[in-house]
C-alpha positions in Angstrom: 10.0 13.4 -0.9 7.4 10.6 -0.8 7.8 7.1 0.4 5.7 4.0 -0.3 5.6 1.4 2.3 3.6 -1.8 3.0 3.5 -5.4 3.8 2.0 -8.7 2.7 1.8 -11.3 5.5 0.1 -14.7 5.4 -0.5 -16.9 8.5 -2.3 -20.2 9.0 -4.6 -20.7 11.9 -6.1 -24.1 12.9 -9.2 -22.4 14.1 -10.8 -18.9 14.1 -8.3 -16.8 16.1 -8.6 -13.3 17.5 -5.6 -11.0 16.5 -4.3 -7.7 17.5 -1.9 -6.3 14.9 0.5 -3.4 15.1 1.0 -2.7 11.4 -0.3 0.9 10.9 1.8 4.0 10.8 1.9 6.1 14.0 -0.9 8.6 14.7 1.5 11.6 14.2 2.1 10.6 10.5 -1.6 10.6 9.5 -1.5 14.1 8.2 1.5 13.1 6.0 -0.4 10.3 4.2 -1.4 10.9 0.6 -4.5 8.8 1.2 -5.8 6.5 4.0 -3.7 3.4 4.4 -5.0 0.6 2.2 -5.8 -2.6 4.1 -7.0 -5.8 2.5 -7.5 -9.3 3.9 -7.7 -12.6 2.1 -10.3 -14.1 2.6 -11.9 -10.7 2.1 -14.6 -9.0 4.2 -13.1 -9.8 7.6 -14.4 -7.2 10.0 -11.7 -5.1 11.7 -11.5 -2.1 14.0 -8.8 0.1 15.4 -8.0 1.4 18.8 -5.1 3.1 20.6 -3.2 1.1 23.2 -1.6 2.3 26.4 1.4 3.7 24.5 -0.7 5.5 21.9 0.0 3.0 19.1 -2.7 2.3 16.5 -3.8 -1.3 16.7 -5.9 -3.4 14.3 -8.3 -5.8 16.0 -9.9 -8.7 14.0 -10.5 -12.4 14.0 -8.6 -14.6 11.5 -10.7 -17.4 10.0 -9.5 -21.0 10.0 -6.8 -21.8 7.4 -4.6 -19.4 5.4 -5.2 -15.8 6.2 -3.4 -12.8 4.5 -3.0 -9.2 5.6 -2.0 -6.7 3.0 -1.4 -3.0 3.6 0.0 -0.2 1.4 0.4 3.6 1.7 2.4 6.6 0.4 3.6 9.1 3.0 5.2 12.5 2.5 8.6 12.8 4.2 11.1 15.7 4.8 13.8 13.6 3.1 16.2 14.7 5.9 18.3 12.3 7.9 17.7 11.7 11.7 18.6 14.8 13.7 22.0 15.1 15.4 21.9 17.3 18.6 25.3 16.9 20.1 24.7 19.4 22.8 21.6 17.6 24.2 21.9 16.9 27.9 20.7 14.2 30.1 17.9 15.1 32.4 18.2 14.3 36.2 15.6 11.6 37.2 14.0 14.0 39.7 13.2 16.4 36.8 11.9 13.9 34.3 8.3 14.1 33.1 6.1 11.4 34.7 5.5 9.6 31.4 9.2 9.1 31.0 9.6 7.1 34.2 8.3 3.8 32.7 11.2 3.9 30.3 13.8 3.8 33.1 12.5 0.5 34.4 13.5 -3.0 33.6 11.2 -4.9 31.2 10.6 -8.3 29.6 13.6 -8.1 27.2 15.6 -5.4 29.0 17.0 -6.7 32.3 18.5 -3.6 33.8 19.3 -5.5 37.1 21.6 -7.9 35.2 23.3 -5.3 33.1 23.6 -2.3 35.4 27.2 -2.9 36.6 28.3 -3.7 33.0 26.8 -0.4 31.8 28.5 1.7 34.5 31.8 0.0 33.9 31.6 0.6 30.2 30.0 4.1 30.0 30.1 5.6 33.5 33.3 7.5 32.7 31.8 9.2 29.6 30.4 12.7 30.0 26.6 12.6 30.3 24.5 13.6 27.3 24.4 12.9 23.6 28.0 11.7 23.5 27.3 9.0 26.1 24.3 7.7 24.2 26.2 7.7 21.0 29.0 5.7 22.7 26.4 3.1 23.7 25.1 2.9 20.2 28.7 2.6 18.9 29.5 -0.2 21.4 26.3 -2.2 20.7 26.9 -1.9 16.9 30.4 -3.3 17.3 29.6 -5.9 20.0 26.8 -7.8 18.1 27.1 -9.7 14.9 24.0 -9.4 12.7 22.7 -12.8 11.6 19.1 -13.0 10.4 19.3 -16.8 10.6 20.1 -16.6 14.3 16.9 -14.7 15.2 15.2 -15.9 18.4 12.0 -14.4 19.7 12.9 -15.1 23.4 16.4 -13.6 23.3 16.8 -10.8 26.0 19.3 -7.9 26.2 21.4 -9.8 28.7 21.5 -12.9 26.4 22.5 -10.6 23.5 25.3 -9.2 25.7 26.5 -12.7 26.3 25.9 -14.3 22.9 27.0 -11.3 20.8 24.7 -12.2 17.9 21.2 -11.1 16.9 19.0 -9.0 14.7 17.8 -5.4 14.8 15.5 -6.0 17.8 18.4 -7.4 19.7 20.6 -4.4 19.0 17.8 -2.1 20.1 17.1 -4.1 23.3 20.7 -4.0 24.4 21.0 -0.2 23.6 17.7 0.5 25.5 18.8 -1.6 28.5 22.2 0.1 28.8 20.6 3.6 28.6 18.1 2.7 31.3 20.9 1.4 33.5 22.5 4.9 33.3 19.2 6.6 34.2 18.5 7.7 30.7 14.9 7.0 29.5 14.9 4.9 26.4 12.1 3.2 24.5 11.9 0.5 21.8 10.6 1.5 18.3 9.3 -0.7 15.5 8.7 0.6 12.0 9.7 0.8 8.3 13.2 1.8 7.2 14.0 1.6 3.5 17.5 1.8 2.0 17.2 5.5 1.1 20.6 7.1 0.6 22.5 3.9 1.4 23.4 0.8 -0.6 20.5 -1.7 -0.8 21.1 -4.2 1.9 18.8 -7.0 0.8 15.1 -8.0 1.1 13.1 -5.4 3.1 11.9 -6.2 6.6 10.5 -4.3 9.5 13.2 -2.5 11.5 13.8 -1.8 15.2 15.7 1.1 16.8 15.4 3.2 20.0 14.5 6.7 21.1 16.2 8.3 24.0 15.0 11.2 26.2 17.6 14.0 26.2 17.1 17.8 26.9 13.3 17.6 26.9 12.7 15.6 23.7 12.9 12.1 22.3 15.9 11.5 19.9 16.5 8.6 17.5 19.4 6.3 17.8 19.9 3.1 15.8 22.4 0.7 17.2 21.9 -1.8 14.4 22.8 0.6 11.5 24.5 3.2 13.8 23.9 5.9 11.2 21.6 8.9 10.6 19.1 7.5 8.1 16.3 9.0 5.9 12.7 8.0 5.9 11.9 6.2 9.2 8.2 5.4 9.4 7.3 4.6 13.0 4.6 1.9 13.6 4.8 1.5 17.4 6.7 2.4 20.5 6.9 0.5 23.8 9.2 -0.6 26.6 10.5 -3.4 24.4 9.3 -5.8 21.7 6.8 -7.5 24.0 4.7 -4.3 23.9 4.7 -4.0 20.1 4.3 -7.4 18.4 3.4 -7.1 14.7 0.8 -9.8 15.2 -0.4 -10.9 18.6 -2.6 -13.9 18.3 -4.9 -15.3 21.0 -4.5 -18.9 19.8 -1.9 -20.7 17.7 -0.8 -19.5 14.3 2.0 -20.3 11.9 3.7 -17.7 9.7 3.5 -18.9 6.0 4.9 -15.9 4.1 6.1 -12.4 4.7 7.0 -9.5 2.5 7.7 -5.8 3.3 8.4 -2.9 1.0 9.7 0.7 1.6 11.0 2.9 -1.2 10.9 6.4 -2.5 8.3 7.2 -5.3 7.5 10.0 -7.6 5.0 12.7 -6.7 1.4 11.5 -7.2 2.1 7.8 -6.6 -0.9 5.9 -5.1 -1.5 2.5 -3.4 -1.7 -0.4 -5.8 -2.9 -3.8 -4.8 -0.5 -5.4 -7.3 2.5 -4.2 -5.2 
């Protein structure tokens, strides 16, 4: 199948402001694109460049002019149309046997305070057999523990605060799931990307989504505490230790979000980017 995805974001800056934006599909999906991702700014002709950050994410670097500034992107990507894999026999890997690049995803981070949640994690999940089933139990618990409320979003809310307040948005679900996994010595990383309502009832206006990936049996596996279901058509934008590593827009100066629109939906063969989207 093919999936069209994109965004239209407008911010207001009181002065020319350098930006680093994580809005592009991950490097691994480039062969699946039907054409290069379209990227347009308003005002036009703002110079931009791309680079890979420490986590391998594709980053846009540019300077927003003073006043209103819009970033618009659009692309069509080929997708298998299959839901996230289920590998119930996947085992946990002892810390001593983990690859070096997994170790960072065992540590506490800005939004995932393993020190404050460790005892809670072992009390809740320590009795469950290690492996896929234990991670699924974490996802089940987080899904049921937190009430989703978009109007209660808070950029500074940490996993421990999510645990206490029992409310949040998808990033909060992901942070608590990631933190619990790390407390149990299971590498887990935060993922940001597009996830349309493919194969499920339409839930409302589109937004970027957050979920987690967990290292089991020598591979990263997708778990989604917010939806707690195997879904079709995830398009990864960025991965990191938590949301602090993968902001959609990181501005080096003040800015105000003025408007925000995201789209993700299946399209017929041969669809192409259209600036009118």
